[in-house]
C-alpha positions in Angstrom: -84.8 117.4 67.6 -85.1 120.4 65.9 -83.2 120.5 62.0 -82.7 124.3 61.5 -81.3 126.2 58.6 -77.2 126.7 58.9 -75.7 129.0 56.2 -73.3 126.2 55.5 -75.9 124.2 54.4 -76.4 121.7 57.5 -77.9 122.2 61.1 -76.5 121.5 64.7 -79.5 118.9 65.5 -77.8 118.3 68.8 -77.6 121.9 69.9 -79.3 125.4 69.9 -79.2 127.0 66.5 -75.8 129.2 66.2 -77.2 133.2 66.3 -77.0 134.8 62.5 -74.5 134.0 59.7 -71.4 132.5 60.9 -68.4 135.0 59.7 -65.3 133.5 57.4 -63.3 131.8 60.0 -60.3 133.8 60.0 -61.6 137.4 60.2 -64.3 139.7 61.4 -65.7 142.7 60.0 -63.4 145.6 61.3 -61.2 143.4 62.7 -58.1 141.4 62.1 -58.2 137.6 61.9 -55.8 136.9 65.0 -58.5 139.1 67.2 -61.4 137.6 65.6 -60.4 133.8 66.2 -61.5 134.1 70.1 -64.9 135.5 69.5 -65.5 131.9 67.6 -69.1 130.8 69.0 -68.4 128.4 71.7 -69.8 124.9 71.4 -72.3 123.7 74.1 -71.1 122.4 77.5 -69.9 118.4 78.4 -67.4 118.3 75.9 -65.7 115.4 76.3 -61.3 115.1 76.2 -61.6 113.5 72.8 -62.9 116.3 71.7 -60.3 118.6 72.9 -57.8 116.4 71.4 -59.4 116.6 68.4 -59.3 120.4 68.1 -55.6 120.0 69.1 -54.9 117.4 66.1 -56.5 120.1 64.1 -54.6 122.8 64.9 -51.5 120.7 64.5 -52.8 120.2 60.8 -53.4 123.7 60.4 -49.8 123.9 61.0 -49.0 121.6 58.7 -51.0 123.8 55.7 -49.6 126.9 56.7 -46.0 125.0 56.2 -47.1 123.8 53.0 -48.7 127.4 51.9 -44.9 128.9 52.8 -43.2 126.3 50.7 -41.7 124.3 53.7 -42.6 120.7 54.3 -45.1 119.6 57.2 -43.4 118.6 60.3 -43.8 114.7 61.4 -45.8 115.9 64.3 -47.9 117.8 62.5 -48.9 114.9 59.5 -49.7 112.5 61.6 -51.9 114.8 63.9 -53.3 115.8 60.7 -54.1 112.4 59.4 -55.8 111.4 63.2 -58.6 114.3 62.5 -61.0 112.6 60.7 -61.0 109.7 63.6 -61.2 111.9 66.3 -64.2 114.1 64.9 -65.9 111.1 64.3 -65.4 110.0 68.1 -66.6 113.4 68.9 -70.0 113.3 66.8 -70.5 109.6 67.6 -70.4 111.1 71.5 -72.8 114.1 70.9 -75.1 112.4 68.9 -76.1 110.0 72.0 -76.3 106.3 70.0 -73.1 106.6 67.6 -74.0 104.1 65.2 -75.6 106.0 62.6 -73.0 108.9 62.8 -70.1 106.2 62.8 -71.3 104.9 59.9 -71.5 108.0 57.9 -67.7 109.4 58.3 -65.5 105.7 58.4 -65.0 105.9 54.6 -66.2 106.4 51.4 -67.4 103.1 50.8 -69.5 103.1 53.6 -72.4 104.5 52.1 -72.5 102.5 48.6 -73.6 99.4 48.8 -72.2 96.6 46.6 -72.5 97.1 43.0 -73.6 93.4 41.7 -76.7 93.9 39.3 -78.7 91.4 37.5 -79.5 91.9 33.9 -82.8 93.1 34.7 -81.0 95.4 37.1 -79.8 97.7 34.0 -76.2 96.1 33.4 -73.1 94.0 34.8 -71.7 94.1 37.9 -68.6 96.5 38.0 -66.5 97.6 40.8 -68.3 100.4 42.7 -64.7 102.3 43.0 -64.7 102.9 39.8 -68.0 102.7 37.7 -67.4 104.1 34.7 -63.6 104.2 34.3 -63.4 108.0 35.5 -61.2 109.2 38.1 -63.4 108.9 41.6 -64.4 112.6 42.7 -62.1 114.7 44.8 -58.8 112.8 43.0 -56.5 115.1 41.4 -57.4 113.8 38.1 -61.1 114.7 38.7 -61.7 117.6 36.7 -64.7 118.8 38.8 -62.0 119.1 41.8 -61.5 122.7 42.2 -58.3 124.3 42.5 -59.0 125.6 46.1 -61.2 123.9 48.8 -64.6 124.9 48.5 -65.1 125.0 52.0 -66.4 128.7 53.7 -64.2 128.4 56.7 -61.0 127.4 54.6 -61.9 129.8 51.6 -62.4 132.8 54.5 -58.5 131.8 55.6 -57.2 131.7 52.3 -58.8 135.1 51.6 -57.5 136.7 54.7 -55.6 139.8 54.3 -51.7 139.4 54.2 -51.2 141.3 57.0 -53.2 139.3 59.0 -52.2 136.4 60.9 -54.7 133.4 61.2 -55.1 131.3 64.6 -54.5 127.5 63.6 -56.5 126.5 66.3 -59.7 128.4 65.1 -60.2 127.6 61.4 -59.4 123.7 61.9 -61.7 124.2 65.0 -64.7 125.4 63.0 -63.4 122.8 60.1 -64.1 120.1 63.2 -67.4 121.9 64.0 -68.3 121.3 60.3 -67.6 117.9 60.1 -69.8 117.2 63.4 -72.6 119.0 62.3 -72.3 116.9 59.2 -72.2 113.5 61.3 -75.1 114.7 63.4 -77.1 115.6 61.0 -76.5 112.3 59.1 -77.6 110.6 62.4 -80.8 112.8 62.9 -81.8 112.3 59.3 -81.4 108.5 59.2 -83.3 107.8 62.2 -86.3 110.1 60.8 -86.5 107.7 57.8 -86.0 104.5 59.7 -88.9 105.9 61.4 -91.0 105.0 59.1 -93.2 102.1 58.3 -94.7 102.2 54.8 -93.4 103.5 51.8 -95.1 107.1 51.7 -93.7 107.9 55.4 -89.9 106.3 54.7 -90.2 108.8 51.0 -91.7 111.7 53.3 -89.3 111.3 55.9 -86.1 111.5 53.3 -87.5 114.7 52.0 -88.2 116.7 55.3 -84.9 115.5 56.7 -83.1 117.0 53.5 -85.0 120.0 53.2 -84.2 122.7 54.3 -80.9 121.1 56.3 -79.0 119.6 53.3 -80.5 120.8 50.3 -83.3 123.7 48.7 -85.0 120.6 46.8 -85.7 117.1 46.2 -87.1 115.1 43.6 -87.8 111.3 44.4 -88.1 108.7 41.8 -89.1 105.4 42.2 -89.7 101.9 40.1 -92.8 101.5 38.9 -94.0 98.8 40.0 -91.8 98.4 42.7 -90.3 94.7 42.5 -91.0 92.5 45.8 -88.4 90.2 47.2 -87.0 88.0 44.9 -89.4 88.7 41.9 -87.4 89.7 39.0 -89.4 92.5 36.9 -90.3 91.8 33.4 -90.4 94.1 30.6 -89.1 97.9 30.7 -87.8 99.4 33.8 -89.6 102.8 34.5 -89.3 105.6 37.1 -92.2 107.2 38.3 -91.6 110.8 40.0 -93.0 109.4 43.8 -92.5 112.8 46.0 -91.0 116.3 45.8 -90.2 118.9 48.1 -88.8 122.3 48.0 -87.7 125.2 50.6 -89.9 127.8 49.4 -91.5 128.9 46.3 -89.4 129.2 43.2 -90.7 132.9 42.4 -89.1 134.4 45.9 -85.8 132.8 44.7 -85.3 133.8 41.1 -84.7 137.7 41.8 -82.6 140.1 39.9 -79.6 139.3 42.6 -80.0 135.8 43.0 -80.0 135.2 39.2 -77.1 137.8 38.4 -74.8 136.2 40.8 -75.9 132.5 39.6 -75.1 134.1 36.4 -71.8 135.4 37.4 -70.4 132.3 38.8 -71.1 130.3 35.5 -73.5 128.2 37.5 -77.2 127.3 37.7 -79.5 130.4 37.0 -81.9 128.7 40.1 -85.0 130.2 38.0 -84.4 127.0 35.7 -84.6 124.8 38.5 -87.5 122.1 38.2 -90.4 123.5 40.4 -91.7 121.3 42.7 -95.2 122.1 44.1 -97.0 120.1 46.5 -99.5 118.9 43.8 -96.3 117.8 41.5 -96.8 121.3 39.4 -93.0 120.9 38.2 -91.6 121.0 34.7 -89.8 117.7 35.3 -90.7 114.1 33.7 -93.0 112.1 35.8 -92.2 109.0 33.7 -88.9 107.9 33.0 -87.9 104.8 30.8 -84.4 103.9 31.6 -82.8 102.4 28.4 -80.3 99.5 29.0 -76.4 100.7 28.2 -77.6 104.7 28.5 -75.8 107.6 30.8 -78.5 107.1 33.3 -78.1 103.0 33.7 -74.5 103.9 33.9 -75.1 106.3 37.2 -77.1 104.0 38.3 -75.1 100.9 37.6 -72.4 103.0 39.4 -74.6 103.3 42.6 -72.6 106.1 44.0 -74.0 109.9 44.3 -72.4 111.7 41.5 -72.7 115.8 40.7 -74.5 117.5 38.1 -71.2 118.4 36.5 -69.7 115.2 36.5 -69.1 113.6 33.1 -71.8 110.7 33.3 -75.0 113.1 35.3 -74.4 115.5 32.6 -76.4 112.9 30.3 -78.4 111.0 33.1 -80.0 114.0 34.1 -81.7 114.9 31.4 -82.8 111.6 30.6 -84.4 111.4 34.3 -85.9 114.5 33.8 -86.6 115.2 30.4 -84.6 116.4 27.7 -87.3 119.0 27.4 -86.8 120.7 30.6 -84.3 122.5 32.4 -81.3 120.8 34.0 -79.1 121.9 36.9 -75.5 122.6 36.3 -72.5 122.4 38.4 -72.3 121.4 42.1 -76.1 122.7 42.7 -77.3 119.1 42.1 -76.6 116.0 43.3 -78.1 112.4 41.7 -77.9 109.6 44.2 -79.1 106.0 42.8 -81.5 104.2 45.4 -80.2 100.8 45.7 -82.2 98.2 48.0 -80.6 94.7 49.1 -80.5 93.3 45.5 -81.7 95.7 43.1 -81.8 99.6 42.0 -85.2 100.4 42.7 -84.9 104.5 42.0 -82.9 107.5 42.3 -83.0 111.1 44.5 -81.7 114.4 43.0 -80.8 116.9 45.4 -80.8 120.5 44.7 -79.5 123.7 46.1 -80.0 127.3 45.3 -77.3 129.9 44.4 -77.9 131.6 48.0 -76.0 128.8 49.8 -72.4 127.4 49.1 -72.5 124.7 46.7 -72.2 120.9 47.5 -68.8 119.7 48.5 -66.8 116.6 48.0 -68.0 115.0 51.7 -71.5 115.7 50.5 -71.4 112.9 48.2 -71.2 110.6 51.7 -74.0 112.3 53.4 -76.2 111.9 50.4 -74.8 108.3 49.9 -75.9 107.6 53.4 -79.4 109.1 53.1 -80.4 107.0 49.9 -78.9 103.6 51.4 -81.1 104.3 54.1 -84.2 105.1 52.1 -83.9 102.4 49.8 -83.4 99.9 52.6 -86.5 101.1 54.2 -88.7 100.8 50.8 -87.4 97.2 50.6 -88.9 96.7 54.0 -91.8 98.5 53.8 -92.7 96.9 50.2 -92.1 93.4 51.7 -94.1 94.7 54.8 -96.9 95.8 52.7 -96.8 92.2 50.9 -97.2 90.4 53.8 -100.2 92.5 55.2 -101.8 92.2 51.9 -101.3 88.0 52.2 -102.7 87.9 55.3 -105.4 90.1 54.8 -106.8 88.2 51.9 -106.1 85.1 53.6 -108.2 86.1 56.4 -110.9 87.1 53.6 -110.9 84.0 52.1 -111.3 81.9 55.6 -114.7 84.0 56.2 -117.6 83.4 53.9 -117.8 85.9 51.1 -121.6 86.3 51.5 -124.2 84.4 53.8 -126.8 82.7 52.8 -130.8 83.7 53.1 -132.4 80.4 54.2 -136.2 79.8 54.6 -137.5 81.3 57.7 -134.3 83.5 59.1 -132.1 86.4 58.2 -129.1 86.7 59.0 -126.3 89.5 59.5 -122.4 89.6 60.4 -119.7 91.7 61.4 -115.6 91.3 61.6 -113.0 93.4 63.1 -109.4 92.2 63.2 -107.6 93.3 66.6 -105.7 96.3 64.9 -105.2 97.1 61.7 -101.1 96.2 61.9 -102.7 92.6 63.0 -105.0 91.7 60.3 -104.8 88.1 61.2 -106.3 86.2 63.6 -108.6 82.7 64.6 -112.1 84.2 64.7 -115.1 83.0 62.3 -118.3 82.9 61.9 -120.5 80.9 59.7 -124.1 80.0 58.5 -124.5 76.5 56.4 -127.6 75.6 55.2 -129.3 72.1 56.5 -132.0 69.8 54.9 -135.6 70.6 56.0 -135.2 74.2 55.7 -132.7 74.3 58.7 -129.5 76.3 58.9 -126.8 75.9 61.1 -125.0 79.2 63.0 -121.6 78.6 64.0 -118.9 80.9 65.6 -115.4 79.9 66.8 -112.5 81.3 68.1 -108.9 80.2 67.7 -106.1 81.2 70.2 -103.3 83.3 68.8 -103.3 86.5 66.1 -100.8 84.7 63.9 -100.7 83.1 60.3 -100.9 79.7 62.3 -103.9 81.1 63.9 -105.5 81.5 60.6 -104.7 78.1 59.0 -105.7 76.5 61.7 -109.1 78.4 61.7 -109.7 77.6 57.7 -109.2 74.1 58.4 -111.4 73.7 61.6 -114.3 76.1 59.7 -114.1 73.4 57.0 -114.4 70.7 58.9 -117.4 72.0 60.6 -118.5 72.4 57.0 -118.3 68.8 56.3 -119.9 67.4 59.5 -122.9 70.0 59.1 -123.8 68.5 55.6 -124.1 64.9 57.4 -127.1 66.4 59.5 -125.1 65.2 62.6 -126.3 66.4 66.1 -124.7 69.4 67.3 -123.0 67.5 70.4 -121.6 65.0 67.4 -119.9 67.8 65.7 -117.8 69.3 68.2 -116.9 66.3 69.1 -115.6 65.6 65.7 -113.8 69.1 65.9 -112.1 68.2 69.0 -110.7 65.2 67.4 -109.7 67.2 64.5 -108.1 69.9 66.5 -105.9 66.9 68.5 -104.6 65.6 65.1 -103.6 69.2 63.8 -101.5 69.4 67.6 -101.6 69.1 71.1 -101.5 72.9 71.4 -104.1 74.1 68.7 -107.1 74.9 70.8 -110.3 76.7 69.9 -113.9 77.6 71.2 -117.0 77.3 69.4 -120.9 77.3 69.7 -122.6 75.2 67.1 -126.4 76.0 67.5 -129.5 74.4 64.5 -132.3 75.8 63.9 -135.4 74.5 62.6 -137.9 77.2 61.3 -141.0 74.9 61.3 -140.5 73.8 65.0 -139.3 76.8 66.4 -136.8 75.5 68.3 -132.9 75.9 68.5 -130.5 73.1 69.4 -127.0 74.7 70.9 -123.7 73.1 71.8 -120.7 74.9 73.4 -117.1 74.1 73.5 -115.8 76.8 76.2 -117.6 79.6 73.9 -119.1 83.2 75.6 -123.0 82.3 75.8 -125.1 83.7 73.2 -127.4 86.9 73.8 -131.5 86.4 73.0 -133.5 89.6 72.2 -136.7 89.0 72.5 -139.7 91.0 70.1 -141.0 92.7 73.4 -137.6 94.4 74.1 -136.1 91.7 77.1 -132.5 90.4 76.2 -131.5 87.7 78.2 -128.1 85.5 78.2 -129.1 81.9 77.3 -128.0 79.1 79.6 -126.0 76.5 77.9 -123.8 74.0 79.5 -120.2 75.9 79.0 -118.3 72.6 77.8 -114.4 72.3 77.3 -112.9 74.0 74.7 -112.1 72.0 71.1 -108.5 70.5 71.2 -108.5 69.2 75.0 -109.5 66.1 74.4 -111.8 63.4 76.5 -114.5 65.2 77.2 -118.2 64.7 76.4 -120.3 67.9 74.9 -124.0 68.3 75.9 -126.4 70.3 73.4 -129.4 72.2 74.9 -132.9 72.5 73.2 -134.7 76.1 73.2 -137.6 78.0 72.3 -137.1 80.6 69.1 -139.8 82.4 68.9 -140.5 84.4 65.7 -139.2 87.6 66.0 -136.6 87.1 68.1 -132.7 87.4 67.5 -130.3 85.8 68.4 -126.5 86.8 69.1 -123.4 84.8 68.6 -120.3 86.9 69.0 -116.4 85.7 70.3 -114.4 86.8 73.3 -113.3 89.9 72.0 -116.4 91.9 71.9 -116.7 91.5 75.9 -113.5 91.2 77.3 -110.8 93.2 77.5 -108.0 94.3 79.8 -110.2 97.0 81.6 -113.6 94.4 81.9 -113.8 90.7 82.4 -116.1 88.8 80.5 -119.0 88.7 82.6 -119.0 92.3 83.2 -118.9 92.8 79.0 -121.6 90.2 78.6 -124.0 92.2 81.1 -123.1 95.4 79.1 -123.8 93.9 75.8 -127.4 92.6 77.0 -128.6 96.1 78.2 -127.2 97.0 75.1 -129.4 95.1 73.2 -132.3 95.8 75.4 -131.6 100.0 75.2 -131.8 99.4 71.4 -135.1 97.4 71.3 -136.3 100.0 73.3 -135.8 102.8 71.1 -137.1 100.9 68.0 -140.5 100.0 70.0 -141.9 96.9 71.2 -143.4 95.6 68.6 -140.5 96.3 65.9 -137.6 94.5 66.2 -134.4 96.7 65.3 -132.9 96.1 61.7 -130.2 93.7 62.1 -127.7 95.5 60.1 -127.9 98.5 62.4 -128.3 96.3 65.3 -125.0 94.8 65.0 -123.4 98.1 64.3 -124.8 99.9 67.7 -123.3 96.5 69.1 -119.4 97.5 68.0 -120.1 101.1 68.9 -120.2 99.8 72.9 -116.2 99.3 72.4 -114.3 101.6 73.8 -110.8 103.2 73.2 -109.0 100.5 75.5 -111.7 97.4 74.3 -109.5 96.4 71.1 -107.5 93.3 72.6 -109.0 90.6 70.3 -110.5 90.3 67.0 -114.4 90.5 67.2 -116.5 88.0 65.2 -120.2 88.7 65.3 -123.5 86.9 63.9 -126.9 87.9 64.3 -129.9 86.0 63.2 -133.7 86.8 63.4 -136.1 84.3 63.6 -139.0 84.3 61.3 -140.2 80.9 61.4 -142.6 79.3 59.3 -145.9 79.4 60.1 -147.6 75.6 60.8 -150.3 76.3 58.0 -148.0 76.6 55.5 -146.6 72.9 56.0 -148.1 69.7 54.9 -146.3 66.4 56.3 -147.3 62.7 54.9 -145.5 59.5 56.0 -145.5 57.0 52.8 -145.3 53.2 53.0 -142.8 51.8 50.7 -145.1 50.2 48.5 -146.2 50.4 44.9 -149.4 52.8 45.7 -147.0 55.5 47.4 -146.5 57.5 44.2 -150.4 57.7 43.6 -151.3 58.9 47.3 -148.4 61.3 47.4 -149.8 62.6 44.1 -153.2 63.1 45.4 -151.7 64.8 49.3 -149.8 67.3 47.1 -153.0 68.1 45.4 -155.0 68.7 47.8 -152.3 70.8 49.4 -152.1 72.9 46.6 -155.7 73.4 46.6 -156.2 74.6 50.2 -152.9 77.2 49.3 -154.6 78.4 46.1 -151.6 76.8 43.8 -153.6 74.9 41.4 -151.2 76.5 38.7 -148.3 74.3 39.8 -150.6 71.1 40.0 -149.5 69.4 36.6 -145.6 70.0 37.3 -145.6 68.8 41.1 -147.3 66.1 40.7 -145.0 65.0 38.0 -141.8 65.7 39.9 -143.4 64.2 43.3 -144.4 61.0 41.3 -140.6 61.0 40.2 -139.1 61.2 43.5 -141.5 59.3 45.5 -140.8 56.1 43.1 -136.9 56.3 43.3 -137.2 56.4 47.2 -139.7 53.6 47.5 -137.5 51.5 45.0 -134.6 51.5 47.6 -136.3 52.1 50.8 -137.2 50.0 53.9 -139.0 52.0 56.0 -141.4 54.7 55.7 -140.9 57.6 53.3 -141.7 61.1 54.3 -143.3 63.9 52.0 -143.3 67.3 52.8 -144.3 70.7 51.0 -143.5 74.0 52.4 -144.8 77.3 51.2 -142.6 80.2 51.5 -141.3 82.8 49.2 -141.0 78.9 46.9 -142.7 75.8 47.0 -140.3 73.3 48.5 -140.8 69.9 48.4 -138.7 67.1 50.4 -138.7 63.2 50.3 -136.8 61.6 52.8 -135.7 57.6 53.0 -133.3 55.5 55.1 -131.4 54.9 52.1 -128.1 56.6 52.4 -127.6 56.2 48.5 -127.8 59.3 46.9 -129.4 59.5 43.2 -127.0 60.7 40.6 -128.7 62.3 37.2 -127.5 60.4 34.3 -128.4 60.3 30.7 -131.1 57.4 29.7 -130.5 55.7 26.2 -133.8 55.5 23.6 -133.8 52.1 24.8 -134.1 52.6 28.4 -137.6 52.5 29.9 -136.6 54.3 33.2 -133.6 56.6 34.5 -135.2 60.3 33.4 -137.2 61.2 36.7 -134.1 63.4 37.8 -133.8 64.6 34.2 -137.1 65.8 34.3 -136.5 67.1 38.3 -133.6 69.1 36.8 -135.2 70.4 33.6 -138.3 71.4 35.6 -137.3 72.7 39.0 -135.7 76.0 39.6 -133.5 74.3 42.2 -132.8 70.4 43.7 -130.7 68.6 45.6 -129.7 65.7 47.6 -128.5 65.6 51.0 -127.2 62.5 53.1 -128.4 62.4 56.6 -127.6 59.9 59.8 -130.6 57.9 59.2 -130.9 58.4 55.1 -131.0 61.0 52.6 -133.4 63.6 51.4 -133.9 64.5 48.2 -135.6 68.2 47.4 -136.8 70.5 45.1 -138.0 74.2 44.5 -140.4 76.0 42.1 -141.2 79.5 41.8 -144.5 80.8 43.2 -146.7 81.7 40.3 -146.5 85.7 39.8 -143.1 85.5 41.7 -139.7 86.6 40.2 -137.1 83.6 39.2 -133.6 84.4 41.2 -132.5 81.5 39.2 
């Protein structure tokens, strides 16, 4: 629907624009008014009988006006018809609009555009009656100093200026008035619909500017609170308005010629050359920031909620406070200041400006400005609330996923997460990588059903449960079993799929258990990609089912890809078709990088996501890629020690031999001391043989395991104590150390940097 410029200040948004400027409704050039009336532009076809009744009522009211001009009281019929005009016109405009709701709301009563004015102390002032915000007479009343002696409407002015000998047609004058009111109501309906289409703050403000310029005004300035309050938040500190957006009809230089300036000056109104310059980059001589002073003129106008003319008593002082005292201020009825009040408080103000080329604002234009301001303010309120909810959802999703992946020994990791859509950034997909004792790592990918905040919350609880179970070093099948029990405790309808795998870089083996999740894909070093055959299992939350684990080879240089169903399933393809396309894509990518060089992990993840087409984003996607490097057998030394008093001495000798074989004699003293302390503590509580393992990677790692579940704790020994200093020495000399409880006992480990290596602690 196109909004076109009309000389009267509005556009016929439902019908095609009327050609040419409309002449005065009582006359036409070179013809008397009685002959010009039949040549009035005809309305579009399909006019209802209510419209014809409205025109008849308008004609009757015209007769009443003629009687009053002649000094005679109006007839009862004419008076009754005149009172019925507004309702008939509004019904016609509602029928023409097609919806009825916005247009009817704009013309029902003056109070329809003014929300309640009850504001809290932060909102500038105390509540007042919106009918009389500052004690001045309401606009349009006989006591209002801004009310002109004669009607300013173009049609009525033309009728009054007709020659004495001309006989005006009552139907043509009031018919033009009815059409003008209909145009006004249709404009309000179209403008409010355009404003309501916006979903974010900038779209709503842009909709207001584009809907009003040039149809309603030649320029507009929109000020909003900085920062905007959200919901029930009560802002602290001074209330500040910031110029958010401006718009104009065309450059000011095109409107400030001698003819325009002279016309404006002759009328005693605004010289348009002093209109604030509105540019696309904000190059205008108007204040960008305005602090509202409690009890000031601007605060009083905003408190009253109703739009006011620039010539009104309150606006004469409020506009300089808003635009800045050093900048020119519009005068007369060529500027309207409209407060923007949301559901609970005033959130800004809009200034509508007209040039001297078009008629000044009329009294009914205040109702139009009120409707536009009300819809804009309510839309901004909704946009701010939506933005806050989207921010909370996004932060919730981010905190549920790992901020960064660990870099365990023998494996490299990369990950990706994509929400289902920008408008639905919350989902139930997650991934995780958990370091385990013995340089192993647990790889987890899961998918909770749904895309709501509830799904994200359930996902967070299941992820936390999986991390806790992984630290207990439970087998993958046992982990899924406990996750299933946890999902049932959360609710009967809490279901999810999950893939849990444990990779051991020493044995080059991986153990996988599946709970209804799509199978992983393994990309070999030679470029061959295969879908691993793992037991499908039932989803988590079903209950009463067993999960089966399978152990597979994980050769060095291979890449394991774990993913959620959003990557391979959509409305355009089934899940198995998507899995086959994923396998082919991985094989093609590997061929491009060469058979002896696996593709980089980050580039591989991006290439996998590029396979998604326009219709393939029905679900959020979690992707976890693991490159198996492994640990060579020559870099591992492993021993069993009987829990005897001689065990610490034997451990020192074994460690010394391993260090000599690796050329790490510089670490002999430190390693022998720390190994002796840890083995001594293990032998004290162990009943079965103690294990000792040394691993040489980018660091030297020592692991001592026993069958006692009690974890050692560091404590400060007193001067008279003979023991209790072993872990104190480990903490001071090792780069890192820790203790992990296993299903069969515990493991105490520590790491030392290699000679010449950079200490990353």
